[in-house]
KOLTOR-948982 format. One record per residue (C-alpha): residue in three letters; residue number from 1; z, y, x. Coordinates in pm, 1 decimal, always signed. Example, Ala and Ser with C-alpha at 12.3 -4.5 7.8 and 13.67 -1.06 7.14 Angstrom:
MILUM    aa     i          Z          Y          X
MILUM   ala     1     +780.0     -450.0    +1230.0
MILUM   ser     2     +714.0     -106.0    +1367.0
//
This chain:
MILUM    aa     i          Z          Y          X
MILUM   met     1      -92.1    -1087.0    -3307.6
MILUM   ser     2     +113.7     -828.2    -3123.0
MILUM   thr     3     +470.2     -902.0    -3014.7
MILUM   leu     4     +754.6     -657.8    -2957.9
MILUM   his     5    +1009.2     -760.4    -2695.8
MILUM   leu     6    +1333.5     -567.4    -2740.3
MILUM   gly     7    +1606.5     -516.0    -2479.7
MILUM   gln     8    +1704.2     -293.1    -2194.8
MILUM   val     9    +1385.8     -191.3    -2011.0
MILUM   ile    10    +1310.9      -61.6    -1660.5
MILUM   ser    11     +965.5      +47.8    -1545.8
MILUM   phe    12     +843.3     +265.1    -1258.8
MILUM   asp    13     +652.0     +593.9    -1251.4
MILUM   gly    14     +645.3     +601.4     -871.3
MILUM   ser    15     +822.8     +478.7     -561.5
MILUM   pro    16    +1198.4     +536.2     -534.7
MILUM   phe    17    +1147.1     +561.3     -158.4
MILUM   asp    18     +963.6     +887.2     -236.7
MILUM   leu    19    +1128.4    +1003.2     -559.3
MILUM   gly    20    +1470.3     +839.5     -557.1
MILUM   pro    21    +1609.3     +651.8     -859.1
MILUM   asp    22    +1431.4     +896.9    -1090.8
MILUM   ala    23    +1111.6     +709.1    -1010.4
MILUM   ala    24    +1233.2     +450.7    -1262.0
MILUM   trp    25    +1223.8     +490.3    -1640.9
MILUM   tyr    26    +1515.7     +322.8    -1814.2
MILUM   glu    27    +1584.8     +278.2    -2184.3
MILUM   arg    28    +1907.2     +119.5    -2306.5
MILUM   arg    29    +1737.1       +2.5    -2626.5
MILUM   gly    30    +1376.4      -21.0    -2526.2
MILUM   ala    31    +1077.9     -238.5    -2605.8
MILUM   ile    32     +743.6     -352.6    -2471.1
MILUM   leu    33     +450.3     -422.1    -2702.1
MILUM   val    34     +237.5     -717.0    -2590.8
MILUM   glu    35      -98.5     -826.0    -2725.4
MILUM   asp    36     -364.0    -1060.6    -2580.1
MILUM   ser    37     -175.3    -1106.7    -2251.2
MILUM   gln    38     -148.4     -732.4    -2187.0
MILUM   ile    39     +114.8     -466.3    -2235.0
MILUM   leu    40       +0.7     -211.3    -2491.5
MILUM   ser    41     +301.2      +18.9    -2490.1
MILUM   val    42     +650.7      +71.6    -2346.3
MILUM   asp    43     +891.6     +297.3    -2535.2
MILUM   arg    44    +1216.7     +313.9    -2726.6
MILUM   ala    45    +1262.3      +17.6    -2957.9
MILUM   asp    46    +1295.9     +224.9    -3274.5
MILUM   ala    47     +976.3     +417.5    -3199.6
MILUM   leu    48     +768.5     +104.3    -3138.7
MILUM   arg    49     +914.0      -77.4    -3440.0
MILUM   ala    50     +821.1     +215.0    -3661.0
MILUM   ala    51     +469.9     +238.0    -3515.3
MILUM   his    52     +403.6     -138.5    -3534.0
MILUM   pro    53     +583.1     -273.8    -3842.2
MILUM   ser    54     +378.8     -595.7    -3852.1
MILUM   ala    55     +447.5     -697.4    -3491.0
MILUM   glu    56     +644.2    -1014.3    -3427.4
MILUM   ile    57     +990.2     -931.5    -3294.4
MILUM   val    58    +1158.9    -1105.1    -3002.1
MILUM   asp    59    +1500.6     -947.4    -2957.5
MILUM   his    60    +1658.5    -1010.0    -2618.2
MILUM   gly    61    +1976.5     -820.4    -2709.8
MILUM   asp    62    +2135.0     -637.5    -2417.8
MILUM   arg    63    +1944.7     -837.2    -2156.4
MILUM   leu    64    +1722.1     -650.7    -1914.0
MILUM   ile    65    +1342.1     -676.1    -1932.2
MILUM   leu    66    +1185.4     -630.6    -1588.9
MILUM   pro    67     +842.0     -677.8    -1434.9
MILUM   gly    68     +796.5    -1031.4    -1309.9
MILUM   phe    69     +890.3    -1059.6     -944.0
MILUM   val    70     +606.7    -1062.5     -689.4
MILUM   asp    71     +653.7    -1267.2     -370.6
MILUM   ala    72     +417.5    -1127.6     -105.5
MILUM   his    73     +443.7    -1399.3     +163.5
MILUM   ala    74     +528.0    -1767.8     +128.2
MILUM   his    75     +431.5    -2114.4     +249.5
MILUM   tyr    76     +427.6    -2342.5      -52.7
MILUM   pro    77     +366.8    -2654.1     +163.8
MILUM   gln    78     +713.6    -2598.4     +314.2
MILUM   thr    79     +885.2    -2640.5      -24.4
MILUM   ala    80    +1038.5    -2975.7      +67.8
MILUM   ile    81    +1172.5    -2861.4     +407.3
MILUM   ile    82    +1350.5    -2545.7     +291.5
MILUM   ala    83    +1701.3    -2507.2     +441.5
MILUM   ser    84    +1635.9    -2729.1     +742.9
MILUM   trp    85    +1890.3    -2685.3    +1019.3
MILUM   gly    86    +1904.6    -2523.9    +1354.9
MILUM   lys    87    +1563.3    -2411.3    +1481.3
MILUM   arg    88    +1399.8    -2087.7    +1587.2
MILUM   leu    89    +1036.6    -2011.3    +1512.2
MILUM   ile    90     +837.6    -2218.9    +1760.7
MILUM   asp    91    +1073.3    -2517.4    +1739.6
MILUM   trp    92    +1079.6    -2478.7    +1358.6
MILUM   leu    93     +700.9    -2513.1    +1346.7
MILUM   asn    94     +688.8    -2815.4    +1575.7
MILUM   his    95     +993.2    -2998.6    +1437.9
MILUM   tyr    96     +966.9    -2931.4    +1063.6
MILUM   thr    97     +657.1    -2741.0     +954.0
MILUM   phe    98     +369.6    -2916.1    +1125.6
MILUM   pro    99     +481.1    -3272.2    +1039.6
MILUM   glu   100     +528.0    -3168.1     +676.0
MILUM   glu   101     +191.6    -2992.1     +656.7
MILUM   met   102      +13.1    -3304.6     +781.0
MILUM   arg   103     +110.1    -3471.4     +453.1
MILUM   phe   104     -114.6    -3230.9     +261.5
MILUM   gly   105     -423.3    -3421.4     +359.6
MILUM   asp   106     -324.9    -3634.6      +59.4
MILUM   pro   107     -442.0    -3448.2     -254.1
MILUM   ala   108     -180.4    -3621.7     -469.8
MILUM   his   109     +100.1    -3495.0     -247.2
MILUM   ala   110      -46.6    -3144.3     -251.0
MILUM   glu   111      -65.2    -3149.4     -630.3
MILUM   glu   112     +294.8    -3269.1     -662.3
MILUM   ile   113     +436.2    -2998.9     -433.0
MILUM   ala   114     +218.7    -2722.8     -581.5
MILUM   ala   115     +344.7    -2799.4     -931.8
MILUM   arg   116     +706.2    -2821.7     -816.1
MILUM   tyr   117     +680.7    -2497.9     -621.5
MILUM   leu   118     +534.7    -2288.3     -902.3
MILUM   asp   119     +789.2    -2424.2    -1151.0
MILUM   leu   120    +1066.6    -2323.6     -910.5
MILUM   leu   121     +920.6    -1974.1     -888.4
MILUM   leu   122     +905.9    -1935.1    -1265.8
MILUM   ala   123    +1266.4    -2055.0    -1295.9
MILUM   his   124    +1362.3    -1773.7    -1056.7
MILUM   gly   125    +1165.2    -1504.5    -1242.2
MILUM   thr   126     +870.7    -1487.0    -1000.8
MILUM   thr   127     +535.4    -1458.5    -1173.6
MILUM   ser   128     +299.5    -1400.6     -877.4
MILUM   val   129     +294.7    -1515.7     -516.6
MILUM   cys   130      +78.9    -1484.1     -206.8
MILUM   thr   131      +98.7    -1814.2      -22.2
MILUM   phe   132      -34.2    -1986.7     +285.8
MILUM   cys   133     -168.7    -2337.8     +228.0
MILUM   thr   134     -249.9    -2589.5     +504.7
MILUM   ile   135     -574.7    -2655.4     +690.8
MILUM   his   136     -668.4    -2902.9     +416.6
MILUM   pro   137     -895.8    -2765.1     +142.5
MILUM   ala   138     -715.1    -2997.3      -99.8
MILUM   ser   139     -396.6    -2795.7      -49.9
MILUM   val   140     -579.5    -2481.9     -163.6
MILUM   glu   141     -735.2    -2656.4     -461.0
MILUM   ala   142     -392.7    -2786.0     -563.1
MILUM   ile   143     -213.5    -2451.2     -571.8
MILUM   phe   144     -497.2    -2268.3     -745.3
MILUM   ala   145     -525.4    -2543.1    -1007.9
MILUM   ala   146     -149.0    -2545.6    -1067.1
MILUM   ala   147     -142.6    -2167.2    -1105.4
MILUM   glu   148     -441.4    -2178.5    -1340.8
MILUM   ala   149     -261.9    -2432.5    -1559.0
MILUM   arg   150      +36.0    -2195.6    -1581.0
MILUM   gly   151     -169.1    -1879.9    -1626.8
MILUM   met   152      -21.9    -1720.5    -1313.3
MILUM   arg   153     -183.4    -1454.9    -1097.2
MILUM   ile   154     -186.0    -1606.7     -749.7
MILUM   phe   155     -315.5    -1527.8     -403.1
MILUM   ala   156     -370.5    -1812.6     -156.6
MILUM   gly   157     -587.6    -1936.3     +125.9
MILUM   lys   158     -655.0    -2219.6     +367.9
MILUM   thr   159     -446.1    -2182.2     +683.1
MILUM   cys   160     -672.6    -2186.2     +989.6
MILUM   met   161     -568.2    -2318.9    +1333.7
MILUM   asp   162     -804.3    -2440.2    +1607.3
MILUM   arg   163     -606.0    -2394.2    +1930.0
MILUM   asp   164     -432.0    -2688.6    +2096.7
MILUM   thr   165      -97.8    -2515.2    +2042.9
MILUM   ala   166     -117.9    -2679.5    +1699.5
MILUM   pro   167     -103.2    -3060.7    +1674.2
MILUM   glu   168     -427.9    -3255.3    +1658.4
MILUM   gly   169     -381.7    -3348.8    +1293.6
MILUM   leu   170     -363.9    -2983.2    +1192.1
MILUM   arg   171     -656.6    -2834.1    +1381.3
MILUM   asp   172     -991.8    -2726.5    +1248.4
MILUM   thr   173    -1261.4    -2535.0    +1441.0
MILUM   ala   174    -1389.9    -2180.0    +1433.5
MILUM   gln   175    -1692.6    -2296.3    +1235.0
MILUM   ser   176    -1509.8    -2525.1     +991.5
MILUM   ala   177    -1247.1    -2255.6     +930.1
MILUM   tyr   178    -1524.4    -2015.6     +835.8
MILUM   asp   179    -1715.5    -2271.9     +628.0
MILUM   asp   180    -1412.8    -2411.4     +442.6
MILUM   ser   181    -1267.8    -2066.2     +375.8
MILUM   arg   182    -1601.9    -1935.7     +252.2
MILUM   ala   183    -1653.1    -2231.5      +17.6
MILUM   leu   184    -1301.1    -2199.9     -125.2
MILUM   leu   185    -1343.4    -1824.1     -159.9
MILUM   gln   186    -1666.1    -1867.7     -351.6
MILUM   arg   187    -1507.0    -2128.0     -577.1
MILUM   trp   188    -1180.3    -1950.3     -657.4
MILUM   his   189    -1183.9    -1578.3     -581.6
MILUM   gly   190    -1187.9    -1386.0     -907.9
MILUM   lys   191    -1174.2    -1702.9    -1118.6
MILUM   gly   192     -922.9    -1621.6    -1389.4
MILUM   arg   193     -618.8    -1479.6    -1213.0
MILUM   ala   194     -690.8    -1626.6     -868.7
MILUM   gly   195     -743.3    -1426.5     -551.5
MILUM   tyr   196     -855.1    -1585.2     -227.0
MILUM   val   197     -680.5    -1479.1      +94.0
MILUM   ile   198     -839.9    -1528.3     +436.1
MILUM   thr   199     -562.5    -1693.5     +637.8
MILUM   pro   200     -540.3    -1728.2    +1014.7
MILUM   arg   201     -186.6    -1860.4    +1062.2
MILUM   phe   202     -124.2    -1638.0    +1364.8
MILUM   ser   203     -283.1    -1559.5    +1698.3
MILUM   pro   204     -108.7    -1835.8    +1898.9
MILUM   thr   205     -270.0    -2111.2    +1692.2
MILUM   ser   206     -621.3    -1962.7    +1680.0
MILUM   thr   207     -876.4    -1914.8    +1953.9
MILUM   pro   208    -1052.9    -1578.7    +1986.1
MILUM   glu   209    -1360.6    -1750.8    +1846.4
MILUM   gln   210    -1178.6    -1849.9    +1528.3
MILUM   leu   211    -1028.0    -1504.0    +1481.7
MILUM   glu   212    -1376.2    -1358.7    +1529.3
MILUM   ala   213    -1521.3    -1594.7    +1266.4
MILUM   leu   214    -1251.2    -1506.7    +1014.5
MILUM   gly   215    -1292.4    -1137.4    +1088.6
MILUM   ala   216    -1661.7    -1176.2    +1011.4
MILUM   leu   217    -1579.3    -1352.3     +683.9
MILUM   trp   218    -1344.8    -1068.9     +585.2
MILUM   ala   219    -1615.3     -813.7     +663.7
MILUM   glu   220    -1848.4    -1005.0     +431.7
MILUM   his   221    -1582.9    -1014.0     +155.4
MILUM   pro   222    -1371.9     -696.8     +192.5
MILUM   gly   223    -1239.5     -735.8     -161.4
MILUM   cys   224    -1028.9    -1030.0      -42.9
MILUM   leu   225     -689.8    -1003.1     +118.3
MILUM   met   226     -620.4    -1131.7     +469.7
MILUM   gln   227     -277.9    -1268.0     +562.6
MILUM   thr   228     -117.2    -1362.6     +891.1
MILUM   his   229     +203.8    -1319.8    +1096.2
MILUM   leu   230     +295.5    -1042.2    +1335.9
MILUM   ser   231     +582.7     -982.7    +1580.7
MILUM   glu   232     +833.4    -1215.6    +1419.9
MILUM   gln   233    +1030.1    -1310.4    +1733.7
MILUM   thr   234    +1040.1    -1179.4    +2088.7
MILUM   asp   235     +954.3    -1516.0    +2245.4
MILUM   glu   236     +655.8    -1539.1    +2008.7
MILUM   ile   237     +534.1    -1199.9    +2135.5
MILUM   ala   238     +563.8    -1319.1    +2495.6
MILUM   trp   239     +365.2    -1631.0    +2397.6
MILUM   val   240      +91.1    -1416.7    +2243.6
MILUM   lys   241      +69.4    -1202.4    +2557.9
MILUM   ser   242      +30.8    -1514.8    +2772.9
MILUM   leu   243     -251.9    -1642.9    +2551.7
MILUM   tyr   244     -425.3    -1305.0    +2512.4
MILUM   pro   245     -363.1    -1127.4    +2846.3
MILUM   glu   246     -634.6     -871.6    +2777.4
MILUM   ala   247     -475.1     -753.6    +2449.6
MILUM   arg   248     -291.4     -420.9    +2440.2
MILUM   asp   249      -22.9     -572.7    +2215.7
MILUM   tyr   250      +18.9     -840.8    +1949.1
MILUM   leu   251     -161.2     -639.8    +1680.2
MILUM   asp   252     -459.8     -597.4    +1910.3
MILUM   thr   253     -526.1     -970.9    +1896.8
MILUM   tyr   254     -615.4     -915.2    +1532.0
MILUM   glu   255     -765.6     -568.4    +1564.6
MILUM   ala   256    -1010.8     -678.9    +1834.6
MILUM   his   257    -1151.5     -943.6    +1600.0
MILUM   gly   258    -1187.5     -746.7    +1277.3
MILUM   leu   259     -855.3     -855.6    +1127.0
MILUM   leu   260     -686.5     -518.2    +1086.4
MILUM   gly   261     -746.7     -312.5     +774.9
MILUM   ala   262     -659.8     -230.4     +417.2
MILUM   gly   263     -583.5     -554.6     +237.6
MILUM   gly   264     -432.6     -702.2     +553.0
MILUM   leu   265      -88.1     -856.2     +509.1
MILUM   tyr   266     +122.2     -881.6     +823.2
MILUM   gly   267     +430.4    -1095.9     +768.7
MILUM   his   268     +762.4    -1010.5     +938.5
MILUM   ala   269     +651.9     -719.6    +1164.3
MILUM   ile   270     +999.5     -682.2    +1314.8
MILUM   his   271     +940.3     -600.5    +1681.5
MILUM   leu   272     +655.9     -349.5    +1657.4
MILUM   glu   273     +547.3     -122.6    +1939.8
MILUM   pro   274     +467.9     +245.6    +1868.9
MILUM   arg   275      +91.3     +191.0    +1894.2
MILUM   glu   276     +111.1      -95.3    +1646.1
MILUM   arg   277     +301.9     +117.7    +1394.8
MILUM   asp   278      +50.2     +398.4    +1429.5
MILUM   arg   279     -250.3     +168.4    +1382.2
MILUM   leu   280      -99.4      -18.5    +1087.4
MILUM   lys   281      -32.7     +307.8     +907.7
MILUM   glu   282     -378.3     +443.4     +988.7
MILUM   ala   283     -553.0     +122.8     +879.2
MILUM   arg   284     -338.0      +91.0     +563.5
MILUM   gly   285     -231.5     -261.4     +646.3
MILUM   ala   286      +74.2     -390.4     +459.4
MILUM   leu   287     +393.6     -511.7     +626.0
MILUM   val   288     +581.5     -788.5     +446.5
MILUM   his   289     +958.9     -802.6     +488.6
MILUM   cys   290    +1102.4    -1156.8     +482.7
MILUM   pro   291    +1477.4    -1099.1     +515.5
MILUM   thr   292    +1620.9    -1444.1     +441.0
MILUM   ser   293    +1375.2    -1598.7     +686.7
MILUM   asn   294    +1437.3    -1335.7     +953.6
MILUM   thr   295    +1810.1    -1403.1     +950.2
MILUM   phe   296    +1787.8    -1780.0     +892.5
MILUM   ile   297    +1553.8    -1836.8    +1189.1
MILUM   gly   298    +1719.8    -1563.5    +1395.3
MILUM   ser   299    +1420.0    -1333.5    +1426.9
MILUM   gly   300    +1570.6     -986.1    +1398.8
MILUM   leu   301    +1625.9     -690.1    +1166.3
MILUM   phe   302    +1327.5     -529.3     +993.6
MILUM   asp   303    +1323.1     -148.5    +1015.3
MILUM   met   304    +1287.6      -77.4     +642.3
MILUM   gly   305    +1421.9     +278.4     +666.3
MILUM   gly   306    +1200.7     +384.2     +954.3
MILUM   leu   307     +884.1     +213.8     +833.5
MILUM   thr   308     +902.3     +345.9     +478.4
MILUM   lys   309     +989.9     +694.9     +602.2
MILUM   glu   310     +675.1     +702.9     +815.2
MILUM   gly   311     +461.0     +596.6     +517.6
MILUM   gln   312     +394.7     +229.6     +586.8
MILUM   ile   313     +301.1       -1.8     +298.7
MILUM   val   314     +582.9     -256.6     +262.5
MILUM   gly   315     +624.3     -561.9      +42.9
MILUM   leu   316     +905.6     -813.6       +4.5
MILUM   ala   317     +892.0    -1191.4      +30.7
MILUM   thr   318    +1090.4    -1514.2      +42.3
MILUM   asp   319     +882.2    -1674.0     +322.1
MILUM   thr   320     +982.4    -2016.7     +192.0
MILUM   gly   321    +1052.0    -2253.0     +358.0
MILUM   gly   322    +1155.8    -2051.8     +666.2
MILUM   gly   323    +1322.5    -1833.4     +408.6
MILUM   ser   324    +1630.5    -1997.2     +263.8
MILUM   ser   325    +1575.5    -1930.1     -108.2
MILUM   phe   326    +1303.6    -1931.3     -373.1
MILUM   ser   327    +1480.6    -1641.5     -544.4
MILUM   met   328    +1366.4    -1280.6     -517.3
MILUM   leu   329    +1716.7    -1181.9     -628.8
MILUM   arg   330    +1857.2    -1348.7     -318.7
MILUM   thr   331    +1576.5    -1189.9     -115.7
MILUM   met   332    +1671.7     -843.8     -244.7
MILUM   ala   333    +2033.1     -912.6     -150.5
MILUM   ala   334    +1930.0    -1011.1     +201.5
MILUM   ala   335    +1712.4     -699.6     +229.0
MILUM   tyr   336    +2015.6     -491.6     +138.2
MILUM   glu   337    +2230.0     -665.3     +399.7
MILUM   val   338    +1967.5     -622.4     +672.5
MILUM   ala   339    +1928.1     -254.5     +582.7
MILUM   gln   340    +2303.9     -208.0     +604.9
MILUM   leu   341    +2292.2     -345.0     +959.8
MILUM   arg   342    +2020.9      -85.1    +1029.8
MILUM   his   343    +2250.1     +184.2     +881.3
MILUM   arg   344    +2019.9     +269.0     +591.5
MILUM   pro   345    +2155.4     +113.0     +267.2
MILUM   leu   346    +1890.1      +48.0       +3.2
MILUM   his   347    +1949.0     +171.6     -351.7
MILUM   pro   348    +1912.3      -88.6     -630.5
MILUM   ser   349    +1602.7      +97.6     -753.6
MILUM   glu   350    +1444.4      +56.8     -408.0
MILUM   leu   351    +1527.8     -312.9     -396.7
MILUM   leu   352    +1383.7     -374.3     -742.3
MILUM   trp   353    +1070.5     -172.7     -662.3
MILUM   leu   354    +1013.6     -373.9     -343.0
MILUM   ala   355    +1034.8     -701.7     -538.0
MILUM   thr   356     +790.5     -583.2     -804.9
MILUM   gln   357     +566.5     -278.3     -769.3
MILUM   gly   358     +602.3     -256.4     -391.1
MILUM   ser   359     +491.8     -614.2     -332.6
MILUM   ala   360     +215.3     -576.9     -590.2
MILUM   gly   361      +94.0     -270.1     -400.3
MILUM   ala   362      +92.9     -462.5      -74.0
MILUM   leu   363     -132.1     -716.9     -248.8
MILUM   arg   364     -353.1     -435.1     -384.8
MILUM   ala   365     -270.4     -555.1     -735.7
MILUM   asp   366      -27.4     -286.2     -853.2
MILUM   his   367     -277.6     -181.1    -1120.4
MILUM   arg   368     -232.8     -527.1    -1274.6
MILUM   ile   369     +111.9     -665.9    -1195.8
MILUM   gly   370     +454.8     -553.0    -1080.7
MILUM   asn   371     +529.3     -296.7    -1352.1
MILUM   leu   372     +578.7     -256.5    -1725.7
MILUM   ala   373     +318.9       -5.0    -1839.6
MILUM   pro   374      +25.1      +16.3    -2082.1
MILUM   gly   375     -273.0     -181.8    -1955.0
MILUM   met   376      -69.0     -400.1    -1719.7
MILUM   glu   377      -75.0     -776.7    -1743.6
MILUM   ala   378     +222.2     -899.5    -1945.7
MILUM   asp   379     +415.4    -1072.5    -1668.8
MILUM   phe   380     +786.6    -1005.3    -1708.5
MILUM   thr   381    +1127.2    -1160.6    -1673.1
MILUM   val   382    +1436.9    -1127.1    -1889.1
MILUM   leu   383    +1757.7    -1092.9    -1690.9
MILUM   asp   384    +2116.4    -1162.7    -1796.3
MILUM   leu   385    +2336.3     -901.8    -1628.3
MILUM   ala   386    +2649.1    -1110.1    -1694.7
MILUM   ser   387    +2528.5    -1456.9    -1595.7
MILUM   thr   388    +2850.7    -1563.8    -1422.3
MILUM   pro   389    +3213.9    -1456.8    -1465.2
MILUM   ala   390    +3215.2    -1284.7    -1125.5
MILUM   ile   391    +2900.9    -1085.6    -1206.5
MILUM   ala   392    +3016.3    -1008.5    -1560.7
MILUM   gln   393    +3352.3     -863.5    -1456.1
MILUM   arg   394    +3184.3     -630.8    -1205.2
MILUM   ala   395    +2902.4     -525.9    -1440.0
MILUM   ala   396    +3157.2     -444.5    -1711.8
MILUM   arg   397    +3280.8     -154.6    -1497.9
MILUM   ala   398    +2933.6      -13.8    -1433.4
MILUM   gly   399    +2876.4     +355.0    -1493.2
MILUM   asp   400    +2497.1     +330.3    -1513.9
MILUM   ile   401    +2216.3      +74.4    -1515.0
MILUM   trp   402    +2203.0      +57.3    -1135.1
MILUM   glu   403    +2570.9      -29.2    -1108.4
MILUM   ala   404    +2515.5     -288.4    -1380.0
MILUM   leu   405    +2213.0     -440.5    -1204.6
MILUM   phe   406    +2343.4     -440.6     -847.4
MILUM   pro   407    +2596.2     -728.1     -892.0
MILUM   thr   408    +2313.0     -949.4    -1018.9
MILUM   ile   409    +2098.2     -852.3     -719.8
MILUM   met   410    +2379.6     -939.7     -480.4
MILUM   met   411    +2525.3    -1247.1     -651.9
MILUM   gly   412    +2262.8    -1360.6     -901.0
MILUM   asp   413    +2054.6    -1677.5     -896.0
MILUM   asp   414    +1840.7    -1873.9    -1140.7
MILUM   arg   415    +2126.2    -1865.6    -1393.9
MILUM   ala   416    +2049.0    -1496.2    -1441.3
MILUM   ile   417    +1690.8    -1571.9    -1549.8
MILUM   val   418    +1693.9    -1599.1    -1928.1
MILUM   ala   419    +1316.3    -1624.3    -1963.3
MILUM   thr   420     +998.2    -1570.7    -1765.0
MILUM   tyr   421     +677.2    -1463.8    -1936.8
MILUM   val   422     +330.8    -1505.1    -1785.0
MILUM   ala   423      +39.6    -1323.0    -1947.1
MILUM   gly   424     +257.5    -1268.7    -2252.6
MILUM   arg   425     +346.6    -1636.7    -2290.9
MILUM   gln   426     +690.4    -1782.1    -2227.6
MILUM   ala   427     +653.2    -1993.5    -1915.3
MILUM   tyr   428    +1024.1    -2055.5    -1848.2
MILUM   pro   429    +1212.1    -2219.2    -2006.4
MILUM   ala   430     +931.9    -2431.7    -2141.8
MILUM   ala   431     +861.3    -2321.7    -2496.8
//
């Protein structure tokens, strides 16, 4: 049976970074037609009702129907340590992250956190995520199984670390990283809505031999994504240079081992050198902006204006738990604030595109998720543009949809999420 969802509707015909706000299609009384987990049509409500008189109607009133949010970089094992006080990157890893990740050798713990994490995402309107796991294969199994149970499109991989800069309980080897990753890839990649991601944590916790092994695995499976971290903090960059003295720059530690290319996801990418920017653009690697994490851990200000202007591929992400929120609304707000500090304010259409189609493009999945269009998977969220008195009084004065949406971007939270649909099925609140 087909279902018509009625409400205000926004979809994208292109990038607002290229076309401005006109890249978005908006209909005050619009509708999306969903059948068998896919979107069949997006149009005015009266037109679709007339064309499909037998469709079931779900009327969301004046609420806004948007593509489900896409989080392009996260660490689901850090769910329980989100909002931990007072550390910068290297101390954060040693004091909070590594002790927590050691717990994921217990499959029951991994299953508990994976379920909690995905339910938190759905409550915040996020329908897809690309996440790091831990070195334990059980942590990968847990998140893929939890996503499968919820019908979510997910991207994930075993985090690989074999250098003694990581604690003994969280180290694998070059060979076991290759073998475990390959086995998990063969088990999960392309199964339902799962995508495997080859995952060296970052150069300081991998030996050249491990990076070489994972580069070889990516060459064998170029249809997979590869995710890592790049140039997050200045002291991290100095650390990388001390460990890889022969490298031209931080990016070269990946490039020299086959870990630079299309489908590569480079989280943070704040303090890039000119050569790195040139090579990332040429190779069509994707940069993932993590604004709440970058400010929370004190990393720096991402150059959104400059990087998008020069044609880089950019996605948006929470980076939980270094990031301080599970919400892509809060992440959009932080992206706006960071851009203001860089003297290039982001339009609401640009913020929304980054959290949906932009992130989907970074994950090479924008033909499936991140937009409302015929043939796309029916992942969408329904947003209340008056979810609190403060938001409502500002939205009431709006002159257009962007003025109405912007207060929710800046002040909204999970109270703004009326419903989240995954593959056409209501996933939040529980039906």
